[in-house]
All heavy atoms as TSV, in Angstrom:
chain	resi	resn	atom	element	x	y	z
A	1	MET	N	N	0.872	-1.137	0.024
A	1	MET	CA	C	0.012	0.031	0.026
A	1	MET	C	C	0.905	1.224	0.028
A	1	MET	O	O	1.901	1.290	0.664
A	1	MET	CB	C	-0.879	-0.022	1.230
A	1	MET	CG	C	-1.812	1.154	1.369
A	1	MET	SD	S	-2.807	1.183	2.843
A	1	MET	CE	C	-3.985	-0.035	2.513
A	2	GLY	N	N	0.530	2.207	-0.701
A	2	GLY	CA	C	1.313	3.464	-0.712
A	2	GLY	C	C	0.611	4.493	-1.552
A	2	GLY	O	O	-0.398	4.276	-2.131
A	3	GLY	N	N	1.154	5.659	-1.492
A	3	GLY	CA	C	0.624	6.750	-2.304
A	3	GLY	C	C	-0.420	7.514	-1.533
A	3	GLY	O	O	-0.568	7.475	-0.333
A	4	HIS	N	N	-1.214	8.291	-2.294
A	4	HIS	CA	C	-2.207	9.226	-1.743
A	4	HIS	C	C	-3.574	8.521	-1.684
A	4	HIS	O	O	-3.966	7.964	-2.638
A	4	HIS	CB	C	-2.318	10.458	-2.621
A	4	HIS	CG	C	-1.068	11.249	-2.688
A	4	HIS	ND1	N	-0.802	12.297	-1.859
A	4	HIS	CD2	C	0.031	11.128	-3.507
A	4	HIS	CE1	C	0.336	12.794	-2.092
A	4	HIS	NE2	N	0.957	12.090	-3.045
A	5	ASN	N	N	-4.187	8.525	-0.541
A	5	ASN	CA	C	-5.476	7.964	-0.324
A	5	ASN	C	C	-6.456	9.105	-0.077
A	5	ASN	O	O	-6.462	9.681	1.022
A	5	ASN	CB	C	-5.391	6.971	0.846
A	5	ASN	CG	C	-4.517	5.914	0.625
A	5	ASN	OD1	O	-4.813	4.925	-0.147
A	5	ASN	ND2	N	-3.290	5.887	1.142
A	6	LYS	N	N	-7.234	9.511	-1.053
A	6	LYS	CA	C	-8.040	10.678	-1.035
A	6	LYS	C	C	-9.516	10.385	-0.621
A	6	LYS	O	O	-10.285	11.324	-0.544
A	6	LYS	CB	C	-7.967	11.363	-2.329
A	6	LYS	CG	C	-6.569	11.876	-2.704
A	6	LYS	CD	C	-6.499	12.696	-3.894
A	6	LYS	CE	C	-5.116	13.192	-4.181
A	6	LYS	NZ	N	-4.680	14.218	-3.319
A	7	SER	N	N	-9.815	9.184	-0.394
A	7	SER	CA	C	-11.217	8.786	0.006
A	7	SER	C	C	-11.175	8.239	1.435
A	7	SER	O	O	-10.159	7.660	1.810
A	7	SER	CB	C	-11.778	7.793	-0.906
A	7	SER	OG	O	-11.975	8.237	-2.218
A	8	PRO	N	N	-12.258	8.356	2.210
A	8	PRO	CA	C	-12.283	7.741	3.523
A	8	PRO	C	C	-12.111	6.204	3.351
A	8	PRO	O	O	-12.544	5.615	2.378
A	8	PRO	CB	C	-13.724	8.020	4.048
A	8	PRO	CG	C	-14.124	9.225	3.248
A	8	PRO	CD	C	-13.479	9.074	1.938
A	9	ILE	N	N	-11.403	5.648	4.317
A	9	ILE	CA	C	-11.163	4.190	4.326
A	9	ILE	C	C	-11.625	3.598	5.722
A	9	ILE	O	O	-11.249	4.145	6.720
A	9	ILE	CB	C	-9.660	3.873	4.098
A	9	ILE	CG1	C	-9.201	4.348	2.745
A	9	ILE	CG2	C	-9.358	2.396	4.289
A	9	ILE	CD1	C	-7.731	4.269	2.499
A	10	VAL	N	N	-12.355	2.577	5.637
A	10	VAL	CA	C	-12.865	1.853	6.843
A	10	VAL	C	C	-12.423	0.384	6.773
A	10	VAL	O	O	-12.694	-0.297	5.777
A	10	VAL	CB	C	-14.359	1.884	6.957
A	10	VAL	CG1	C	-14.821	1.147	8.208
A	10	VAL	CG2	C	-14.824	3.379	7.115
A	11	ILE	N	N	-11.675	-0.093	7.776
A	11	ILE	CA	C	-11.259	-1.471	7.875
A	11	ILE	C	C	-11.760	-1.918	9.219
A	11	ILE	O	O	-11.299	-1.446	10.268
A	11	ILE	CB	C	-9.760	-1.597	7.779
A	11	ILE	CG1	C	-9.217	-1.015	6.449
A	11	ILE	CG2	C	-9.266	-3.030	7.979
A	11	ILE	CD1	C	-7.694	-0.938	6.351
A	12	HIS	N	N	-12.760	-2.840	9.263
A	12	HIS	CA	C	-13.225	-3.290	10.596
A	12	HIS	C	C	-13.703	-4.722	10.557
A	12	HIS	O	O	-14.103	-5.280	9.489
A	12	HIS	CB	C	-14.342	-2.359	11.118
A	12	HIS	CG	C	-15.627	-2.371	10.284
A	12	HIS	ND1	N	-16.631	-3.268	10.548
A	12	HIS	CD2	C	-16.034	-1.634	9.297
A	12	HIS	CE1	C	-17.618	-3.004	9.739
A	12	HIS	NE2	N	-17.294	-2.029	8.924
A	13	ASN	N	N	-13.628	-5.342	11.709
A	13	ASN	CA	C	-14.083	-6.711	11.986
A	13	ASN	C	C	-13.400	-7.746	11.088
A	13	ASN	O	O	-14.069	-8.594	10.510
A	13	ASN	CB	C	-15.612	-6.772	11.848
A	13	ASN	CG	C	-16.312	-5.903	12.792
A	13	ASN	OD1	O	-15.844	-5.686	13.910
A	13	ASN	ND2	N	-17.504	-5.438	12.491
A	14	ASN	N	N	-12.061	-7.673	11.022
A	14	ASN	CA	C	-11.286	-8.601	10.215
A	14	ASN	C	C	-10.242	-9.290	11.134
A	14	ASN	O	O	-9.889	-8.829	12.216
A	14	ASN	CB	C	-10.561	-7.930	9.158
A	14	ASN	CG	C	-11.467	-7.222	8.164
A	14	ASN	OD1	O	-12.067	-7.858	7.366
A	14	ASN	ND2	N	-11.570	-5.911	8.273
A	15	ILE	N	N	-9.737	-10.450	10.625
A	15	ILE	CA	C	-8.629	-11.123	11.204
A	15	ILE	C	C	-7.551	-11.202	10.160
A	15	ILE	O	O	-7.766	-11.829	9.072
A	15	ILE	CB	C	-9.020	-12.531	11.722
A	15	ILE	CG1	C	-10.095	-12.489	12.737
A	15	ILE	CG2	C	-7.769	-13.294	12.250
A	15	ILE	CD1	C	-10.662	-13.872	13.142
A	16	PHE	N	N	-6.373	-10.587	10.430
A	16	PHE	CA	C	-5.241	-10.617	9.517
A	16	PHE	C	C	-4.203	-11.542	10.080
A	16	PHE	O	O	-3.658	-11.251	11.198
A	16	PHE	CB	C	-4.751	-9.216	9.290
A	16	PHE	CG	C	-5.698	-8.280	8.689
A	16	PHE	CD1	C	-6.442	-7.368	9.520
A	16	PHE	CD2	C	-5.950	-8.320	7.336
A	16	PHE	CE1	C	-7.338	-6.527	8.950
A	16	PHE	CE2	C	-6.914	-7.435	6.823
A	16	PHE	CZ	C	-7.575	-6.534	7.569
A	17	CYS	N	N	-3.860	-12.637	9.366
A	17	CYS	CA	C	-2.977	-13.617	9.877
A	17	CYS	C	C	-1.478	-13.206	9.664
A	17	CYS	O	O	-0.569	-13.510	10.476
A	17	CYS	CB	C	-3.201	-15.003	9.254
A	17	CYS	SG	S	-4.810	-15.639	9.686
A	18	GLY	N	N	-1.210	-12.485	8.597
A	18	GLY	CA	C	0.159	-12.030	8.313
A	18	GLY	C	C	0.294	-10.566	8.719
A	18	GLY	O	O	-0.589	-9.921	9.214
A	19	LEU	N	N	1.544	-10.062	8.525
A	19	LEU	CA	C	1.773	-8.682	8.783
A	19	LEU	C	C	0.978	-7.842	7.813
A	19	LEU	O	O	1.024	-8.038	6.597
A	19	LEU	CB	C	3.332	-8.392	8.615
A	19	LEU	CG	C	3.758	-6.974	8.912
A	19	LEU	CD1	C	3.569	-6.591	10.381
A	19	LEU	CD2	C	5.231	-6.855	8.531
A	20	PHE	N	N	0.296	-6.850	8.356
A	20	PHE	CA	C	-0.552	-5.926	7.551
A	20	PHE	C	C	0.265	-4.645	7.330
A	20	PHE	O	O	0.509	-3.904	8.214
A	20	PHE	CB	C	-1.819	-5.583	8.279
A	20	PHE	CG	C	-2.861	-4.928	7.414
A	20	PHE	CD1	C	-3.824	-5.650	6.825
A	20	PHE	CD2	C	-2.839	-3.567	7.150
A	20	PHE	CE1	C	-4.804	-5.069	6.002
A	20	PHE	CE2	C	-3.757	-2.946	6.366
A	20	PHE	CZ	C	-4.786	-3.674	5.769
A	21	VAL	N	N	0.723	-4.528	6.082
A	21	VAL	CA	C	1.758	-3.474	5.780
A	21	VAL	C	C	1.102	-2.229	5.183
A	21	VAL	O	O	0.435	-2.256	4.192
A	21	VAL	CB	C	2.840	-3.994	4.826
A	21	VAL	CG1	C	3.853	-2.944	4.400
A	21	VAL	CG2	C	3.550	-5.197	5.400
A	22	PHE	N	N	1.407	-1.071	5.855
A	22	PHE	CA	C	1.159	0.229	5.266
A	22	PHE	C	C	2.583	0.835	5.153
A	22	PHE	O	O	3.372	0.832	6.104
A	22	PHE	CB	C	0.443	1.114	6.289
A	22	PHE	CG	C	-0.988	0.716	6.620
A	22	PHE	CD1	C	-1.176	-0.232	7.635
A	22	PHE	CD2	C	-2.045	1.177	5.919
A	22	PHE	CE1	C	-2.495	-0.601	7.947
A	22	PHE	CE2	C	-3.375	0.782	6.204
A	22	PHE	CZ	C	-3.582	-0.052	7.273
A	23	PHE	N	N	2.942	1.331	3.916
A	23	PHE	CA	C	4.286	1.869	3.741
A	23	PHE	C	C	4.182	3.118	2.856
A	23	PHE	O	O	3.612	3.031	1.728
A	23	PHE	CB	C	5.252	0.851	3.147
A	23	PHE	CG	C	6.604	1.402	2.952
A	23	PHE	CD1	C	7.466	1.486	4.049
A	23	PHE	CD2	C	7.075	1.755	1.724
A	23	PHE	CE1	C	8.699	1.958	3.880
A	23	PHE	CE2	C	8.322	2.311	1.533
A	23	PHE	CZ	C	9.162	2.390	2.633
A	24	ASP	N	N	4.660	4.224	3.389
A	24	ASP	CA	C	4.711	5.434	2.568
A	24	ASP	C	C	3.328	5.887	2.074
A	24	ASP	O	O	3.163	6.259	0.895
A	24	ASP	CB	C	5.731	5.244	1.364
A	24	ASP	CG	C	6.107	6.581	0.734
A	24	ASP	OD1	O	6.069	7.631	1.499
A	24	ASP	OD2	O	6.453	6.613	-0.394
A	25	CYS	N	N	2.352	5.844	2.958
A	25	CYS	CA	C	1.007	6.172	2.639
A	25	CYS	C	C	0.715	7.535	3.145
A	25	CYS	O	O	1.179	7.990	4.205
A	25	CYS	CB	C	-0.034	5.212	3.307
A	25	CYS	SG	S	0.201	3.522	2.805
A	26	GLN	N	N	-0.054	8.359	2.334
A	26	GLN	CA	C	-0.542	9.648	2.758
A	26	GLN	C	C	-2.066	9.550	2.795
A	26	GLN	O	O	-2.719	9.340	1.756
A	26	GLN	CB	C	-0.115	10.687	1.783
A	26	GLN	CG	C	-0.565	12.089	2.173
A	26	GLN	CD	C	-0.003	13.101	1.256
A	26	GLN	OE1	O	0.973	12.896	0.571
A	26	GLN	NE2	N	-0.659	14.289	1.265
A	27	PHE	N	N	-2.634	9.686	3.951
A	27	PHE	CA	C	-4.097	9.605	4.137
A	27	PHE	C	C	-4.654	11.061	4.240
A	27	PHE	O	O	-4.448	11.767	5.222
A	27	PHE	CB	C	-4.447	8.805	5.375
A	27	PHE	CG	C	-4.040	7.402	5.253
A	27	PHE	CD1	C	-2.860	6.952	5.804
A	27	PHE	CD2	C	-4.863	6.486	4.620
A	27	PHE	CE1	C	-2.451	5.647	5.729
A	27	PHE	CE2	C	-4.445	5.189	4.523
A	27	PHE	CZ	C	-3.300	4.711	5.059
A	28	ASP	N	N	-5.374	11.433	3.201
A	28	ASP	CA	C	-5.911	12.811	3.097
A	28	ASP	C	C	-7.295	12.881	3.750
A	28	ASP	O	O	-7.784	13.939	4.073
A	28	ASP	CB	C	-5.980	13.287	1.724
A	28	ASP	CG	C	-4.565	13.452	1.090
A	28	ASP	OD1	O	-3.583	13.779	1.791
A	28	ASP	OD2	O	-4.474	13.269	-0.066
A	29	GLU	N	N	-8.004	11.789	3.827
A	29	GLU	CA	C	-9.332	11.654	4.453
A	29	GLU	C	C	-9.280	10.771	5.659
A	29	GLU	O	O	-8.268	10.169	5.972
A	29	GLU	CB	C	-10.360	11.177	3.427
A	29	GLU	CG	C	-10.669	12.174	2.324
A	29	GLU	CD	C	-11.312	13.479	2.803
A	29	GLU	OE1	O	-12.066	13.384	3.826
A	29	GLU	OE2	O	-11.107	14.505	2.199
A	30	GLN	N	N	-10.442	10.571	6.336
A	30	GLN	CA	C	-10.507	9.795	7.537
A	30	GLN	C	C	-10.129	8.307	7.294
A	30	GLN	O	O	-10.621	7.675	6.341
A	30	GLN	CB	C	-12.000	9.824	8.095
A	30	GLN	CG	C	-12.113	9.114	9.378
A	30	GLN	CD	C	-11.365	9.739	10.518
A	30	GLN	OE1	O	-11.553	10.929	10.822
A	30	GLN	NE2	N	-10.538	8.993	11.187
A	31	LEU	N	N	-9.315	7.774	8.166
A	31	LEU	CA	C	-8.949	6.376	8.180
A	31	LEU	C	C	-9.521	5.764	9.463
A	31	LEU	O	O	-9.185	6.266	10.539
A	31	LEU	CB	C	-7.454	6.181	8.099
A	31	LEU	CG	C	-6.910	4.797	8.323
A	31	LEU	CD1	C	-7.375	3.902	7.146
A	31	LEU	CD2	C	-5.399	4.758	8.437
A	32	SER	N	N	-10.330	4.744	9.370
A	32	SER	CA	C	-10.910	4.112	10.523
A	32	SER	C	C	-10.575	2.648	10.506
A	32	SER	O	O	-10.848	1.903	9.596
A	32	SER	CB	C	-12.455	4.184	10.486
A	32	SER	OG	O	-12.897	5.581	10.503
A	33	ILE	N	N	-9.905	2.183	11.578
A	33	ILE	CA	C	-9.478	0.810	11.697
A	33	ILE	C	C	-10.012	0.370	13.024
A	33	ILE	O	O	-9.492	0.726	14.098
A	33	ILE	CB	C	-7.942	0.663	11.640
A	33	ILE	CG1	C	-7.447	1.204	10.262
A	33	ILE	CG2	C	-7.515	-0.761	11.867
A	33	ILE	CD1	C	-5.953	1.112	10.105
A	34	LEU	N	N	-11.115	-0.505	13.011
A	34	LEU	CA	C	-11.900	-0.739	14.198
A	34	LEU	C	C	-12.077	-2.269	14.369
A	34	LEU	O	O	-12.540	-2.964	13.451
A	34	LEU	CB	C	-13.201	-0.105	14.069
A	34	LEU	CG	C	-13.264	1.361	13.544
A	34	LEU	CD1	C	-14.672	1.801	13.260
A	34	LEU	CD2	C	-12.620	2.288	14.537
A	35	ASN	N	N	-11.834	-2.703	15.597
A	35	ASN	CA	C	-12.192	-4.064	16.016
A	35	ASN	C	C	-11.612	-5.151	15.101
A	35	ASN	O	O	-12.309	-6.071	14.712
A	35	ASN	CB	C	-13.686	-4.183	16.098
A	35	ASN	CG	C	-14.305	-3.171	17.063
A	35	ASN	OD1	O	-13.809	-3.034	18.131
A	35	ASN	ND2	N	-15.290	-2.482	16.644
A	36	ASN	N	N	-10.338	-5.091	14.797
A	36	ASN	CA	C	-9.621	-6.034	13.989
A	36	ASN	C	C	-8.618	-6.861	14.862
A	36	ASN	O	O	-8.224	-6.355	15.945
A	36	ASN	CB	C	-8.841	-5.422	12.865
A	36	ASN	CG	C	-9.741	-4.684	11.940
A	36	ASN	OD1	O	-10.440	-5.253	11.125
A	36	ASN	ND2	N	-9.731	-3.323	11.920
A	37	ILE	N	N	-8.265	-8.002	14.344
A	37	ILE	CA	C	-7.129	-8.761	14.991
A	37	ILE	C	C	-5.998	-8.802	13.969
A	37	ILE	O	O	-6.154	-9.272	12.843
A	37	ILE	CB	C	-7.611	-10.140	15.309
A	37	ILE	CG1	C	-8.788	-10.133	16.322
A	37	ILE	CG2	C	-6.463	-11.010	15.874
A	37	ILE	CD1	C	-9.423	-11.460	16.601
A	38	PHE	N	N	-4.831	-8.302	14.471
A	38	PHE	CA	C	-3.624	-8.300	13.709
A	38	PHE	C	C	-2.641	-9.323	14.302
A	38	PHE	O	O	-1.940	-8.957	15.287
A	38	PHE	CB	C	-2.972	-6.953	13.618
A	38	PHE	CG	C	-3.842	-5.926	12.922
A	38	PHE	CD1	C	-4.737	-5.129	13.612
A	38	PHE	CD2	C	-3.799	-5.739	11.551
A	38	PHE	CE1	C	-5.532	-4.204	12.985
A	38	PHE	CE2	C	-4.616	-4.776	10.882
A	38	PHE	CZ	C	-5.464	-4.006	11.600
A	39	LYS	N	N	-2.645	-10.555	13.815
A	39	LYS	CA	C	-1.833	-11.608	14.465
A	39	LYS	C	C	-0.395	-11.342	14.471
A	39	LYS	O	O	0.361	-11.648	15.422
A	39	LYS	CB	C	-2.151	-12.969	13.881
A	39	LYS	CG	C	-3.547	-13.510	14.227
A	39	LYS	CD	C	-3.726	-14.889	13.747
A	39	LYS	CE	C	-5.074	-15.470	14.256
A	39	LYS	NZ	N	-5.213	-16.880	13.881
A	40	LYS	N	N	0.150	-10.735	13.371
A	40	LYS	CA	C	1.599	-10.404	13.297
A	40	LYS	C	C	1.766	-8.908	13.371
A	40	LYS	O	O	2.933	-8.449	13.120
A	40	LYS	CB	C	2.244	-11.025	12.059
A	40	LYS	CG	C	2.290	-12.537	12.131
A	40	LYS	CD	C	3.145	-13.120	11.051
A	40	LYS	CE	C	3.307	-14.606	11.196
A	40	LYS	NZ	N	4.090	-15.212	10.211
A	41	GLY	N	N	0.777	-8.150	13.642
A	41	GLY	CA	C	0.861	-6.714	13.752
A	41	GLY	C	C	0.650	-5.969	12.422
A	41	GLY	O	O	0.272	-6.559	11.405
A	42	SER	N	N	0.864	-4.649	12.506
A	42	SER	CA	C	0.661	-3.729	11.452
A	42	SER	C	C	1.724	-2.660	11.466
A	42	SER	O	O	2.200	-2.328	12.530
A	42	SER	CB	C	-0.751	-3.095	11.533
A	42	SER	OG	O	-0.880	-2.132	10.585
A	43	THR	N	N	2.043	-2.082	10.311
A	43	THR	CA	C	3.019	-1.019	10.194
A	43	THR	C	C	2.364	0.338	10.096
A	43	THR	O	O	2.953	1.282	9.687
A	43	THR	CB	C	3.946	-1.243	9.042
A	43	THR	OG1	O	3.164	-1.270	7.791
A	43	THR	CG2	C	4.687	-2.573	9.102
A	44	LEU	N	N	1.120	0.486	10.560
A	44	LEU	CA	C	0.405	1.736	10.447
A	44	LEU	C	C	1.109	2.911	11.060
A	44	LEU	O	O	1.213	3.954	10.400
A	44	LEU	CB	C	-1.019	1.612	11.056
A	44	LEU	CG	C	-1.872	2.871	10.899
A	44	LEU	CD1	C	-2.170	3.158	9.489
A	44	LEU	CD2	C	-3.143	2.703	11.752
A	45	PHE	N	N	1.620	2.717	12.258
A	45	PHE	CA	C	2.259	3.840	12.987
A	45	PHE	C	C	3.775	3.712	12.969
A	45	PHE	O	O	4.440	3.899	13.974
A	45	PHE	CB	C	1.707	3.936	14.387
A	45	PHE	CG	C	0.245	4.284	14.433
A	45	PHE	CD1	C	-0.619	3.431	15.117
A	45	PHE	CD2	C	-0.265	5.353	13.838
A	45	PHE	CE1	C	-1.965	3.769	15.172
A	45	PHE	CE2	C	-1.583	5.730	13.838
A	45	PHE	CZ	C	-2.470	4.839	14.561
A	46	ASN	N	N	4.400	3.297	11.865
A	46	ASN	CA	C	5.798	3.070	11.805
A	46	ASN	C	C	6.604	4.248	11.254
A	46	ASN	O	O	7.777	4.178	10.871
A	46	ASN	CB	C	6.185	1.857	11.018
A	46	ASN	CG	C	5.962	2.007	9.485
A	46	ASN	OD1	O	5.489	3.046	9.057
A	46	ASN	ND2	N	6.338	1.042	8.746
A	47	LYS	N	N	6.010	5.426	11.199
A	47	LYS	CA	C	6.579	6.719	10.826
A	47	LYS	C	C	6.847	6.883	9.348
A	47	LYS	O	O	7.488	7.887	8.945
A	47	LYS	CB	C	7.946	6.916	11.616
A	47	LYS	CG	C	7.677	6.945	13.138
A	47	LYS	CD	C	8.956	7.086	13.874
A	47	LYS	CE	C	8.631	6.965	15.323
A	47	LYS	NZ	N	9.765	6.628	16.142
A	48	THR	N	N	6.406	5.970	8.430
A	48	THR	CA	C	6.480	6.232	7.016
A	48	THR	C	C	5.161	6.763	6.437
A	48	THR	O	O	5.082	7.133	5.273
A	48	THR	CB	C	6.832	4.928	6.232
A	48	THR	OG1	O	5.715	3.969	6.341
A	48	THR	CG2	C	8.091	4.240	6.762
A	49	ASN	N	N	4.124	6.799	7.317
A	49	ASN	CA	C	2.810	7.222	6.849
A	49	ASN	C	C	2.407	8.547	7.425
A	49	ASN	O	O	2.840	8.927	8.491
A	49	ASN	CB	C	1.740	6.139	7.237
A	49	ASN	CG	C	2.174	4.780	6.791
A	49	ASN	OD1	O	2.385	4.554	5.582
A	49	ASN	ND2	N	2.277	3.812	7.661
A	50	THR	N	N	1.603	9.322	6.673
A	50	THR	CA	C	1.166	10.625	7.195
A	50	THR	C	C	-0.363	10.671	7.162
A	50	THR	O	O	-1.016	10.009	6.340
A	50	THR	CB	C	1.701	11.790	6.348
A	50	THR	OG1	O	1.258	11.639	5.012
A	50	THR	CG2	C	3.233	11.828	6.419
A	51	PHE	N	N	-0.897	11.433	8.104
A	51	PHE	CA	C	-2.407	11.533	8.283
A	51	PHE	C	C	-2.779	13.003	8.313
A	51	PHE	O	O	-2.346	13.742	9.172
A	51	PHE	CB	C	-2.780	10.839	9.551
A	51	PHE	CG	C	-2.247	9.449	9.695
A	51	PHE	CD1	C	-1.081	9.219	10.404
A	51	PHE	CD2	C	-2.969	8.371	9.129
A	51	PHE	CE1	C	-0.559	7.858	10.464
A	51	PHE	CE2	C	-2.484	7.088	9.244
A	51	PHE	CZ	C	-1.284	6.803	9.926
A	52	GLU	N	N	-3.654	13.380	7.349
A	52	GLU	CA	C	-4.219	14.753	7.367
A	52	GLU	C	C	-5.221	14.890	8.553
A	52	GLU	O	O	-5.271	15.910	9.195
A	52	GLU	CB	C	-4.837	15.022	6.025
A	52	GLU	CG	C	-5.177	16.484	5.814
A	52	GLU	CD	C	-3.967	17.371	5.629
A	52	GLU	OE1	O	-2.905	16.874	5.187
A	52	GLU	OE2	O	-4.025	18.525	6.027
A	53	ILE	N	N	-5.928	13.789	8.813
A	53	ILE	CA	C	-6.908	13.798	9.866
A	53	ILE	C	C	-6.467	12.624	10.846
A	53	ILE	O	O	-6.082	11.543	10.352
A	53	ILE	CB	C	-8.321	13.436	9.374
A	53	ILE	CG1	C	-8.730	14.510	8.341
A	53	ILE	CG2	C	-9.333	13.302	10.477
A	53	ILE	CD1	C	-10.029	14.205	7.585
A	54	GLU	N	N	-6.465	12.862	12.099
A	54	GLU	CA	C	-6.097	11.845	13.088
A	54	GLU	C	C	-6.898	10.542	12.814
A	54	GLU	O	O	-8.150	10.574	12.751
A	54	GLU	CB	C	-6.410	12.340	14.492
A	54	GLU	CG	C	-5.935	11.350	15.623
A	54	GLU	CD	C	-4.408	11.298	15.699
A	54	GLU	OE1	O	-3.741	12.279	15.354
A	54	GLU	OE2	O	-3.904	10.240	16.147
A	55	PRO	N	N	-6.241	9.406	12.589
A	55	PRO	CA	C	-6.953	8.169	12.280
A	55	PRO	C	C	-7.771	7.728	13.523
A	55	PRO	O	O	-7.374	7.916	14.663
A	55	PRO	CB	C	-5.860	7.184	11.920
A	55	PRO	CG	C	-4.611	7.737	12.477
A	55	PRO	CD	C	-4.823	9.240	12.581
A	56	GLU	N	N	-8.929	7.098	13.231
A	56	GLU	CA	C	-9.709	6.508	14.230
A	56	GLU	C	C	-9.323	4.991	14.379
A	56	GLU	O	O	-9.623	4.209	13.483
A	56	GLU	CB	C	-11.202	6.651	13.842
A	56	GLU	CG	C	-12.198	6.095	14.814
A	56	GLU	CD	C	-13.593	6.236	14.244
A	56	GLU	OE1	O	-13.825	6.184	13.028
A	56	GLU	OE2	O	-14.474	6.429	15.063
A	57	VAL	N	N	-8.626	4.680	15.426
A	57	VAL	CA	C	-8.065	3.366	15.602
A	57	VAL	C	C	-8.401	2.899	17.012
A	57	VAL	O	O	-7.898	3.424	18.011
A	57	VAL	CB	C	-6.548	3.314	15.387
A	57	VAL	CG1	C	-6.000	1.964	15.605
A	57	VAL	CG2	C	-6.233	3.832	14.047
A	58	TYR	N	N	-9.356	1.947	17.115
A	58	TYR	CA	C	-9.666	1.388	18.417
A	58	TYR	C	C	-10.269	-0.010	18.356
A	58	TYR	O	O	-10.716	-0.440	17.236
A	58	TYR	CB	C	-10.630	2.315	19.251
A	58	TYR	CG	C	-11.986	2.510	18.700
A	58	TYR	CD1	C	-13.006	1.566	18.948
A	58	TYR	CD2	C	-12.323	3.532	17.837
A	58	TYR	CE1	C	-14.236	1.719	18.399
A	58	TYR	CE2	C	-13.561	3.691	17.358
A	58	TYR	CZ	C	-14.506	2.778	17.634
A	58	TYR	OH	O	-15.797	2.880	17.120
A	59	GLY	N	N	-10.197	-0.669	19.461
A	59	GLY	CA	C	-10.799	-2.057	19.555
A	59	GLY	C	C	-9.980	-3.082	18.840
A	59	GLY	O	O	-10.493	-4.180	18.596
A	60	ASN	N	N	-8.725	-2.798	18.463
A	60	ASN	CA	C	-7.928	-3.771	17.689
A	60	ASN	C	C	-7.034	-4.523	18.676
A	60	ASN	O	O	-6.675	-4.036	19.748
A	60	ASN	CB	C	-7.045	-2.976	16.735
A	60	ASN	CG	C	-7.849	-2.257	15.692
A	60	ASN	OD1	O	-8.561	-2.867	14.914
A	60	ASN	ND2	N	-7.800	-0.935	15.760
A	61	ILE	N	N	-6.679	-5.753	18.245
A	61	ILE	CA	C	-5.768	-6.574	18.983
A	61	ILE	C	C	-4.518	-6.787	18.078
A	61	ILE	O	O	-4.698	-7.144	16.891
A	61	ILE	CB	C	-6.412	-7.928	19.319
A	61	ILE	CG1	C	-7.613	-7.780	20.171
A	61	ILE	CG2	C	-5.355	-8.875	19.917
A	61	ILE	CD1	C	-8.419	-9.032	20.419
A	62	GLY	N	N	-3.347	-6.469	18.659
A	62	GLY	CA	C	-2.106	-6.644	17.948
A	62	GLY	C	C	-1.351	-5.337	17.918
A	62	GLY	O	O	-1.845	-4.232	18.108
A	63	VAL	N	N	-0.043	-5.428	17.618
A	63	VAL	CA	C	0.820	-4.306	17.574
A	63	VAL	C	C	0.572	-3.450	16.283
A	63	VAL	O	O	0.481	-4.039	15.196
A	63	VAL	CB	C	2.282	-4.783	17.640
A	63	VAL	CG1	C	3.286	-3.571	17.541
A	63	VAL	CG2	C	2.536	-5.536	18.882
A	64	MET	N	N	0.462	-2.140	16.417
A	64	MET	CA	C	0.140	-1.308	15.313
A	64	MET	C	C	1.306	-0.524	14.753
A	64	MET	O	O	1.224	0.187	13.803
A	64	MET	CB	C	-0.984	-0.325	15.615
A	64	MET	CG	C	-2.315	-1.035	16.000
A	64	MET	SD	S	-3.011	-2.056	14.691
A	64	MET	CE	C	-3.552	-0.800	13.554
A	65	ASN	N	N	2.497	-0.640	15.404
A	65	ASN	CA	C	3.610	0.157	15.056
A	65	ASN	C	C	4.864	-0.693	14.768
A	65	ASN	O	O	5.990	-0.345	15.104
A	65	ASN	CB	C	3.925	1.166	16.072
A	65	ASN	CG	C	4.324	0.596	17.396
A	65	ASN	OD1	O	4.108	-0.599	17.664
A	65	ASN	ND2	N	4.877	1.412	18.312
A	66	VAL	N	N	4.672	-1.829	14.088
A	66	VAL	CA	C	5.799	-2.720	13.744
A	66	VAL	C	C	6.747	-1.959	12.824
A	66	VAL	O	O	6.361	-1.309	11.836
A	66	VAL	CB	C	5.297	-3.992	13.011
A	66	VAL	CG1	C	6.493	-4.787	12.521
A	66	VAL	CG2	C	4.392	-4.796	13.938
A	67	GLU	N	N	8.080	-1.946	13.169
A	67	GLU	CA	C	9.055	-1.172	12.372
A	67	GLU	C	C	9.593	-1.920	11.214
A	67	GLU	O	O	9.732	-1.483	10.132
A	67	GLU	CB	C	10.200	-0.731	13.286
A	67	GLU	CG	C	9.850	0.373	14.300
A	67	GLU	CD	C	9.603	1.683	13.645
A	67	GLU	OE1	O	10.091	1.958	12.589
A	67	GLU	OE2	O	8.806	2.497	14.254
A	68	ALA	N	N	9.895	-3.167	11.431
A	68	ALA	CA	C	10.575	-3.963	10.429
A	68	ALA	C	C	9.561	-4.777	9.604
A	68	ALA	O	O	8.593	-5.291	10.157
A	68	ALA	CB	C	11.540	-4.951	11.007
A	69	ILE	N	N	9.728	-4.798	8.299
A	69	ILE	CA	C	8.861	-5.621	7.435
A	69	ILE	C	C	9.546	-6.959	7.359
A	69	ILE	O	O	10.609	-7.071	6.851
A	69	ILE	CB	C	8.668	-4.980	6.089
A	69	ILE	CG1	C	7.962	-3.564	6.238
A	69	ILE	CG2	C	7.899	-5.851	5.140
A	69	ILE	CD1	C	7.853	-2.772	4.982
A	70	GLU	N	N	8.775	-7.971	7.782
A	70	GLU	CA	C	9.343	-9.352	7.787
A	70	GLU	C	C	9.187	-10.014	6.443
A	70	GLU	O	O	8.319	-9.797	5.706
A	70	GLU	CB	C	8.646	-10.202	8.870
A	70	GLU	CG	C	8.844	-9.631	10.216
A	70	GLU	CD	C	7.996	-10.374	11.252
A	70	GLU	OE1	O	7.571	-11.535	10.966
A	70	GLU	OE2	O	7.844	-9.877	12.331
């Protein structure tokens, strides 16, 4: 995933078995990540992504700031 995301994005009620990678993403609209399970984590908050609007992130299980991509 990367580039400019100009539409709202909602990711909810999922189970992700592998690492969920966000890399070099720019979110110009609302990003909502709600009630998911990230078994190997996510790179959402690994400092390569920018947010115009504070993302709505709650109810998730798993690490959201994985630094290394496995």
